C-alpha positions as CSV (number, residue, x, y, z in Angstrom):
1,M,79.6,136.6,126.6
2,N,82.2,136.0,123.9
3,R,84.2,132.8,124.0
4,K,87.9,133.5,124.6
5,T,90.5,132.2,122.2
6,L,90.9,128.5,122.5
7,V,94.5,127.3,122.6
8,L,95.3,123.6,122.2
9,P,98.7,122.1,123.4
10,A,101.1,121.7,120.5
11,V,102.5,118.3,121.2
12,V,101.7,116.0,118.4
13,G,100.1,112.8,119.6
14,L,99.3,114.3,123.0
15,L,96.8,116.9,122.1
16,A,94.0,117.3,124.7
17,P,91.6,120.1,123.8
18,V,90.9,122.6,126.6
19,L,87.2,123.5,126.1
20,A,86.1,127.0,126.8
21,A,82.9,127.6,128.8
22,C,80.7,128.8,126.0
23,G,80.6,126.4,123.0
24,G,83.7,125.0,121.2
25,S,83.2,121.3,120.8
26,G,79.6,120.4,121.6
27,S,77.8,117.6,120.0
28,G,76.0,120.0,117.7
29,S,72.5,120.0,116.1
30,S,71.0,117.9,113.4
31,S,69.1,120.9,112.1
32,D,68.4,121.1,108.3
33,D,69.8,124.6,108.5
34,A,73.1,124.5,106.6
35,I,76.2,125.7,108.3
36,I,78.0,128.1,106.0
37,V,81.8,127.9,105.9
38,G,84.0,130.5,104.1
39,T,87.3,129.9,102.5
40,T,89.7,131.8,100.2
41,D,90.8,128.5,98.6
42,R,90.0,128.3,94.9
43,F,88.8,125.1,93.2
44,E,88.9,125.1,89.4
45,A,89.4,122.9,86.5
46,T,91.9,124.3,84.1
47,K,93.8,123.2,81.0
48,D,96.8,122.4,83.0
49,A,94.8,120.7,85.8
50,P,91.5,119.5,84.4
51,A,90.9,116.9,87.1
52,P,91.6,118.8,90.4
53,L,89.3,116.7,92.6
54,D,90.3,113.2,91.4
55,P,91.8,111.4,94.4
56,A,94.6,110.1,92.1
57,Y,95.5,113.7,91.2
58,A,94.6,116.1,94.0
59,Y,97.5,117.1,96.2
60,D,97.0,120.4,98.1
61,V,95.2,121.1,101.3
62,G,92.2,122.7,99.7
63,T,91.2,119.9,97.3
64,W,92.1,117.3,100.0
65,N,89.7,119.0,102.4
66,I,86.9,118.5,99.8
67,L,87.9,114.8,99.3
68,R,88.1,114.1,103.1
69,Q,84.4,114.9,103.4
70,T,83.3,112.7,100.5
71,V,85.8,109.9,99.8
72,Q,86.3,107.3,102.4
73,T,89.7,105.9,103.4
74,L,90.6,102.7,105.2
75,M,92.2,104.6,108.0
76,I,91.7,108.1,109.4
77,Q,93.6,110.4,111.7
78,P,91.6,110.8,115.0
79,K,90.3,114.1,116.0
80,G,92.3,114.1,119.1
81,E,95.5,113.3,117.2
82,G,97.6,110.2,117.7
83,D,98.0,107.2,115.4
84,P,95.5,106.6,112.6
85,V,92.4,104.5,113.4
86,P,90.2,102.4,111.2
87,E,87.5,104.2,109.1
88,A,86.2,102.2,106.2
89,A,88.1,99.4,107.7
90,E,87.0,97.4,110.7
91,K,90.6,96.6,111.6
92,C,94.0,97.0,110.1
93,G,97.5,96.1,111.1
94,F,100.9,94.8,110.1
95,T,100.9,91.0,110.1
96,D,104.7,90.5,110.1
97,T,107.6,91.7,112.2
98,G,109.2,93.5,109.4
99,N,106.4,96.0,108.6
100,E,106.1,94.8,105.0
101,R,102.7,93.1,105.0
102,Y,99.7,95.2,106.0
103,A,96.2,93.7,106.2
104,C,92.7,95.4,106.5
105,T,89.3,94.0,107.0
106,L,86.5,96.2,105.6
107,R,83.5,97.1,107.7
108,D,80.5,94.9,106.9
109,G,77.8,96.5,104.7
110,L,79.9,99.4,103.3
111,K,78.2,101.2,100.4
112,F,79.0,104.0,98.0
113,A,76.7,107.0,98.3
114,N,74.7,105.7,95.3
115,G,74.0,102.4,97.2
116,D,76.5,100.2,95.4
117,K,78.2,97.7,97.6
118,I,81.9,98.3,98.4
119,T,84.2,95.3,98.2
120,A,87.9,94.6,98.7
121,E,88.2,94.7,94.9
122,D,87.1,98.3,94.9
123,V,89.9,99.1,97.4
124,K,92.5,97.3,95.2
125,Y,91.1,99.1,92.1
126,S,91.5,102.5,93.7
127,I,95.0,102.0,94.9
128,D,96.2,100.3,91.7
129,R,94.6,103.1,89.7
130,A,96.4,105.9,91.6
131,M,99.7,104.1,91.2
132,R,99.1,103.3,87.5
133,L,98.1,106.9,86.5
134,K,101.1,108.5,88.1
135,A,99.6,111.9,88.0
136,D,102.0,114.8,87.6
137,S,101.0,116.2,90.9
138,G,103.2,113.5,92.4
139,V,100.6,112.4,94.9
140,F,101.1,108.7,93.8
141,A,104.5,108.8,95.5
142,L,102.7,108.4,98.8
143,L,102.1,104.8,97.7
144,S,105.6,104.3,96.5
145,T,106.3,101.5,99.0
146,V,103.3,99.4,97.8
147,D,104.4,96.4,95.7
148,T,101.1,94.6,95.2
149,V,97.6,94.7,96.6
150,E,95.9,91.3,97.2
151,T,92.2,90.6,98.1
152,Q,90.8,87.6,99.9
153,G,87.0,87.5,99.6
154,D,84.9,90.6,99.7
155,R,86.3,92.2,102.9
156,E,90.0,91.4,103.1
157,V,92.7,93.6,101.6
158,I,96.4,92.8,101.9
159,F,99.2,95.3,101.0
160,H,102.5,93.7,100.2
161,L,105.2,96.4,100.6
162,K,108.5,96.7,98.7
163,T,110.3,97.8,101.9
164,A,109.3,98.3,105.5
165,D,107.2,101.4,106.0
166,A,106.0,102.2,109.6
167,T,104.3,105.3,108.2
168,F,102.0,103.2,105.9
169,P,98.9,103.4,108.1
170,Y,99.1,107.2,107.9
171,K,99.3,107.0,104.1
172,L,96.1,104.9,104.0
173,S,94.4,107.8,105.7
174,T,95.2,110.2,102.8
175,P,92.8,110.9,99.9
176,V,95.1,109.3,97.3
177,A,94.1,106.0,99.1
178,G,90.4,107.0,98.9
179,I,88.0,104.3,97.8
180,V,86.4,105.1,94.4
181,N,83.7,103.4,92.4
182,P,85.0,101.9,89.1
183,D,81.8,103.0,87.5
184,D,82.7,106.7,88.2
185,Y,86.5,106.6,87.8
186,Q,88.1,105.1,84.8
187,K,91.1,102.8,85.2
188,D,93.4,104.6,82.8
189,K,92.1,108.2,82.9
190,L,91.7,110.9,85.4
191,R,88.2,112.2,86.0
192,D,88.0,115.7,84.6
193,G,85.8,118.4,86.1
194,L,84.6,119.2,89.6
195,A,82.4,116.2,90.5
196,V,83.3,113.8,93.4
197,D,81.6,110.5,94.3
198,G,82.5,108.2,97.2
199,S,81.3,106.7,100.4
200,G,82.4,109.4,102.9
201,P,80.2,111.2,105.4
202,Y,78.9,113.6,102.8
203,T,77.8,113.8,99.2
204,L,78.9,116.8,97.2
205,S,77.1,119.1,94.8
206,V,78.7,122.3,93.4
207,A,77.8,125.6,92.0
208,E,80.4,126.8,89.6
209,K,81.3,129.8,87.4
210,D,83.9,129.8,84.6
211,G,85.1,126.4,85.7
212,A,85.6,127.3,89.3
213,I,83.5,126.3,92.4
214,T,81.6,129.2,94.0
215,T,79.7,127.0,96.5
216,A,80.3,123.4,97.5
217,T,77.4,121.8,99.3
218,F,78.1,118.8,101.5
219,T,75.0,116.9,102.4
220,K,74.9,114.1,105.0
221,N,75.3,110.7,103.2
222,P,72.6,108.3,104.4
223,N,74.6,105.3,103.2
224,Y,77.7,106.3,105.2
225,K,79.1,103.7,107.5
226,G,82.3,104.5,109.3
227,A,84.0,105.7,112.4
228,L,82.7,109.3,112.3
229,K,79.8,110.9,114.0
230,V,78.2,113.5,111.7
231,N,76.8,116.4,113.8
232,N,75.0,118.3,111.0
233,N,72.9,117.5,108.0
234,K,74.5,120.0,105.6
235,V,77.5,122.3,105.2
236,E,78.0,124.9,102.5
237,M,81.5,126.0,101.7
238,R,81.6,129.4,99.9
239,T,84.7,130.7,98.2
240,F,85.8,134.3,98.5
241,A,88.3,136.3,96.5
242,D,90.2,137.4,99.5
243,A,90.2,137.4,103.3
244,D,88.6,140.9,103.6
245,A,85.6,139.8,101.6
246,M,85.3,136.6,103.8
247,G,85.7,138.7,107.0
248,S,82.9,141.0,105.9
249,A,80.6,138.1,105.2
250,I,81.1,136.6,108.7
251,N,80.5,140.0,110.3
252,K,77.3,140.4,108.4
253,G,76.1,136.9,109.3
254,D,76.3,135.6,105.8
255,I,78.6,132.8,106.8
256,D,79.0,131.0,110.1
257,V,82.7,129.9,110.0
258,M,85.8,131.4,108.5
259,T,88.7,129.1,107.7
260,R,91.9,129.6,105.7
261,S,93.2,132.0,105.0
262,M,92.7,134.9,107.4
263,T,95.1,137.9,107.5
264,P,97.4,138.6,110.5
265,E,95.4,141.8,111.0
266,Q,92.1,139.9,111.1
267,I,93.5,137.4,113.6
268,Q,94.8,140.1,115.9
269,K,91.5,142.0,115.8
270,L,89.5,138.9,116.6
271,S,91.9,138.0,119.4
272,D,91.6,141.4,121.0
273,D,87.8,141.6,120.6
274,T,86.0,140.3,123.8
275,D,82.5,141.6,123.1
276,G,81.7,140.5,119.6
277,D,79.7,137.5,118.5
278,V,82.5,136.0,116.3
279,D,84.9,133.9,118.3
280,L,88.5,133.0,117.4
281,V,89.8,129.5,117.9
282,E,93.6,129.1,117.9
283,M,95.1,125.6,117.3
284,P,98.6,124.2,116.9
285,G,99.5,124.0,113.3
286,L,102.1,122.1,111.3
287,E,102.0,124.3,108.3
288,I,105.4,125.4,107.0
289,R,106.7,127.8,104.4
290,Y,109.9,127.4,102.4
291,L,111.8,128.5,99.4
292,G,112.5,125.9,96.6
293,F,115.1,126.0,93.9
294,N,115.4,124.6,90.4
295,T,119.0,123.5,91.1
296,N,119.6,123.2,87.3
297,A,118.9,126.8,86.7
298,E,121.9,129.0,85.9
299,T,121.2,131.6,88.5
300,V,121.1,129.2,91.4
301,K,123.0,126.2,90.0
302,S,126.0,127.0,92.2
303,K,125.4,125.7,95.7
304,A,127.3,128.8,97.0
305,V,124.5,131.1,95.8
306,R,121.9,129.0,97.7
307,E,124.1,128.9,100.7
308,A,124.5,132.6,100.7
309,M,120.8,133.1,100.6
310,A,120.4,130.8,103.5
311,Q,123.1,132.8,105.4
312,V,121.5,136.2,104.7
313,I,117.8,135.5,105.4
314,D,116.7,136.7,108.8
315,R,113.7,134.5,109.7
316,G,113.1,136.3,113.0
317,E,112.8,139.7,111.3
318,L,110.6,138.2,108.5
319,V,108.2,136.6,111.0
320,S,108.0,139.6,113.3
321,K,107.3,142.1,110.5
322,V,104.8,140.0,108.6
323,Y,103.2,137.4,110.9
324,G,103.9,138.5,114.5
325,T,103.0,135.9,117.0
326,E,101.2,133.8,114.5
327,A,104.3,132.1,113.2
328,E,107.8,131.0,114.4
329,P,111.1,130.9,112.6
330,L,111.9,127.4,111.3
331,Y,115.4,126.0,110.7
332,S,114.5,122.7,109.2
333,M,111.8,121.3,106.8
334,V,110.5,119.3,109.8
335,P,108.5,121.5,112.3
336,A,109.8,121.9,115.9
337,T,106.9,120.0,117.4
338,I,107.5,116.8,115.3
339,T,109.6,113.9,116.5
340,G,112.8,113.9,114.6
341,H,113.1,117.6,114.2
342,S,116.6,119.1,114.1
343,N,117.7,122.7,113.8
344,S,120.0,121.9,110.9
345,F,120.0,125.2,109.2
346,F,120.8,127.1,112.4
347,N,123.5,124.6,113.3
348,K,125.1,125.2,110.0
349,Y,124.6,128.9,109.4
350,G,123.9,130.4,112.8
351,D,122.7,134.0,112.9
352,P,122.2,135.9,109.7
353,S,125.6,137.3,108.4
354,V,126.3,139.2,105.2
355,T,130.0,138.9,105.9
356,K,129.8,135.1,105.9
357,A,127.6,135.1,102.8
358,K,130.1,137.3,101.0
359,T,132.9,135.0,101.8
360,M,130.9,132.0,100.4
361,M,130.3,133.9,97.1
362,E,134.0,135.0,96.8
363,T,135.3,131.5,97.5
364,A,133.1,130.1,94.7
365,N,134.1,133.0,92.4
366,I,130.5,134.1,92.0
367,T,130.1,137.6,90.5
368,T,127.8,139.7,92.6
369,P,125.1,140.9,92.7
370,V,123.4,137.8,91.5
371,K,120.3,138.8,89.6
372,L,117.3,136.5,90.1
373,T,113.5,136.5,90.4
374,M,111.6,134.9,93.3
375,H,108.1,133.7,92.5
376,Y,105.2,133.4,94.8
377,T,101.5,132.6,94.5
378,T,99.0,135.4,95.0
379,D,95.9,133.4,96.0
380,H,96.8,130.2,97.7
381,Y,98.5,130.9,101.0
382,G,96.9,134.2,102.0
383,S,97.3,137.8,101.2
384,A,100.3,138.2,103.6
385,T,102.4,136.2,101.1
386,K,103.2,139.3,99.0
387,E,104.4,141.2,102.1
388,E,106.5,138.2,103.0
389,F,108.3,138.2,99.7
390,E,108.8,141.9,99.8
391,Q,110.6,141.4,103.1
392,L,112.7,138.6,101.6
393,Q,113.5,140.8,98.7
394,K,114.5,143.7,101.0
395,Q,116.8,141.5,103.1
396,L,118.6,139.9,100.1
397,N,119.1,143.1,98.2
398,A,120.3,145.0,101.3
399,S,123.2,142.5,101.5
400,G,124.5,143.9,98.2
401,L,125.0,140.3,97.1
402,F,121.7,139.9,95.2
403,D,119.5,141.8,92.8
404,V,116.2,140.2,93.5
405,S,112.9,140.9,91.8
406,I,109.6,139.3,92.9
407,Q,106.7,138.0,90.8
408,G,103.3,137.0,92.0
409,T,101.1,134.6,90.0
410,A,97.7,132.9,90.6
411,W,98.0,129.3,91.8
412,S,96.4,127.8,88.7
413,T,99.3,129.1,86.7
414,F,102.0,129.1,89.4
415,R,101.8,125.4,90.4
416,P,102.1,123.9,86.8
417,A,104.9,126.4,86.0
418,E,106.8,125.4,89.2
419,Q,106.5,121.7,88.4
420,K,107.7,122.2,84.9
421,G,110.9,123.9,86.2
422,K,110.0,127.4,84.9
423,Y,111.0,129.1,88.1
424,D,114.5,129.3,89.5
425,V,113.4,130.3,93.0
426,Y,109.9,129.9,94.3
427,G,107.9,130.1,97.5
428,M,105.8,127.2,98.7
429,G,103.9,126.1,101.7
430,W,103.3,122.6,103.1
431,F,100.4,121.2,105.0
432,P,101.4,117.7,106.0
433,D,99.7,114.7,104.6
434,F,100.2,113.2,108.1
435,P,102.1,114.3,111.2
436,D,105.4,112.5,110.8
437,A,108.8,113.8,109.9
438,D,108.9,111.5,106.9
439,N,106.2,113.6,105.3
440,Y,108.2,116.8,105.5
441,L,111.2,115.1,103.8
442,A,110.3,112.3,101.4
443,P,107.8,114.3,99.3
444,F,110.6,116.8,98.3
445,L,113.6,114.5,98.4
446,D,112.5,111.0,97.3
447,K,112.0,109.7,93.8
448,D,109.1,111.4,91.9
449,N,109.2,114.3,94.3
450,T,106.1,116.5,94.3
451,L,108.0,119.7,93.3
452,G,109.4,118.2,90.1
453,S,112.8,119.2,91.5
454,P,115.9,118.0,89.7
455,Y,117.8,117.7,93.0
456,A,118.6,114.1,93.9
457,N,120.7,112.7,96.7
458,T,121.3,109.0,96.5
459,K,122.1,108.6,100.1
460,I,118.9,110.2,101.1
461,M,116.8,108.2,98.6
462,N,118.4,104.8,98.9
463,T,119.6,104.6,102.5
464,L,118.3,107.3,104.9
465,I,114.6,107.4,103.9
466,P,114.2,103.6,103.9
467,E,116.1,103.4,107.2
468,S,113.8,105.8,108.9
469,R,110.7,104.0,107.6
470,R,111.8,100.7,109.2
471,E,111.5,102.2,112.7
472,A,108.0,101.7,114.1
473,D,109.3,103.8,117.1
474,R,109.6,107.1,115.4
475,L,112.0,108.4,118.1
476,A,114.4,105.6,117.0
477,A,114.2,107.0,113.5
478,S,115.7,110.3,114.6
479,K,119.3,109.4,113.6
480,S,118.4,108.9,110.0
481,L,116.0,111.8,109.9
482,T,118.6,114.2,111.4
483,A,121.1,113.0,108.8
484,I,118.6,113.9,106.0
485,Q,118.0,117.4,107.5
486,D,121.8,118.0,107.8
487,I,122.3,117.1,104.1
488,V,119.5,119.5,103.1
489,A,121.1,122.3,105.1
490,S,124.4,121.5,103.3
491,D,123.1,121.2,99.8
492,V,120.3,123.7,100.1
493,P,117.7,122.5,97.5
494,L,115.2,124.1,99.9
495,I,115.3,126.8,102.6
496,P,112.8,126.5,105.4
497,L,111.4,129.8,106.6
498,W,108.7,129.5,109.2
499,Q,106.1,127.4,111.0
500,G,102.6,128.7,111.5
501,K,99.7,128.3,113.8
502,Q,96.2,127.8,112.5
503,Y,92.9,129.6,113.2
504,V,89.2,129.3,112.7
505,A,86.7,132.1,113.4
506,A,83.0,131.2,114.0
507,R,79.8,132.8,115.1
508,D,79.1,131.9,118.7
509,D,76.2,129.6,118.1
510,V,78.4,127.2,116.2
511,T,79.8,124.2,118.1
512,G,82.5,121.8,117.2
513,T,85.1,124.4,116.3
514,A,87.7,122.9,118.6
515,Y,87.9,119.9,116.3
516,V,87.0,121.3,112.9
517,L,90.7,121.4,112.0
518,N,93.3,118.9,113.1
519,S,97.1,119.6,113.3
520,S,97.5,118.6,109.7
521,S,95.0,121.3,108.7
522,T,92.5,118.6,107.8
523,L,89.0,120.1,107.7
524,Q,86.5,118.0,109.6
525,L,83.2,119.5,108.8
526,W,81.3,116.7,110.5
527,E,82.3,118.1,113.8
528,L,80.3,121.3,113.3
529,G,76.9,121.8,114.8
530,R,74.6,124.5,116.2
531,G,74.1,125.3,119.8
532,V,72.9,128.3,121.8
533,G,74.7,131.6,121.3
534,N,76.2,133.3,124.3
């Protein structure tokens, strides 16, 4: 019997997995037989990014999913969603009414994988190091509210914040706040290469070719002491050039689990198949896709051009033709299932209209068609990205207002070029660092934004973001968050496109698949085990 697709409720903070009858989230086996996981993510050290796995640099879902297995954080997002809970810490919490002083007590007896004792000074060193290095990935901005880090004895760490930040516990659950050994990570220099050392549930060894990982082997860390139950002794993650190669491998039994990124066609086929021995698990996702702009570039410097693009793009058509039921149109940078979401782009632009877009261009004296190139990455968000951009190109050119060409580039080249402002218009995805509206706004709109965007709105940066962070009740932050989203819809430094679901495919003797990904697309390999096939 083949397990049917597992669907989890999509309400953040209230997720309660519905377990299918045959497998899904069992306790797993402690067999030495490694569980083999496939991915199309590519991990490589390049000239532009020589230290991709340093916690002070890494800032994409793929590299974070390696770090989350190996580098321990004070807090962690629970597998059933909700507020973060202590991990390397025994307890953490705000100690003042203003949410400006946050204290943690480390678990007793913490050790790095090599046996070295972990102290509060190591935590301070790790946080201070990330803030000092200010890597050009922009990940350090997650720690922007930290003023100073204080230690008291070997186990007490106190964070003094510049301003109130109710989201700070979430930030301590992200890899940039990972605890590293000063013997392995220099204070003033990123750690080049593909090695990772920490105190997480696994140690890492890699096989590589031409500076890229081909297989990452995660072996259970005997010195691990934290909140997680590890249901296997070893997991191997193998990288594939594309989803078709990965799909072929799982069908032949060469891998046990298939993660990101599968094609829409693969997902549909697995969903329809009721007799095979590969099961599809569907989970709510908080992934979004959007267009970004270099607002200083001549082609899109005029707000009217960006507004016209927002007015022309038909999200419903885009989603239905490329992703089908696996995505939904999105009218804000904040997904619809997150507290604080507002349909700001729909409120401002309504349904797609070439007539309205033409009026915008004429009013601003823009000569049409506007010639521009939209850039996308060929190997980071899945093979459907090309088709997505072909549809966007078709829609914009059909309006007669634009003459759009598209250009696909490998992620290793695309990401540094985007950050350096070499692209006027570019497509990006976002997998949240943590499930809060702040994390869909601040990374793109605050100081030191991760995109390297020249766009800056002082009201957003100096008033609205700090206001929203002062509210421990995130529903109470909605007024400030809505105001931010309305400004984005008006100024159009970004155009949200769609919000997607997430999927895992696994052979039917693999357990734990219900929790192997959380809503933030965090890979939780420790949940996987082996059971009895059906």
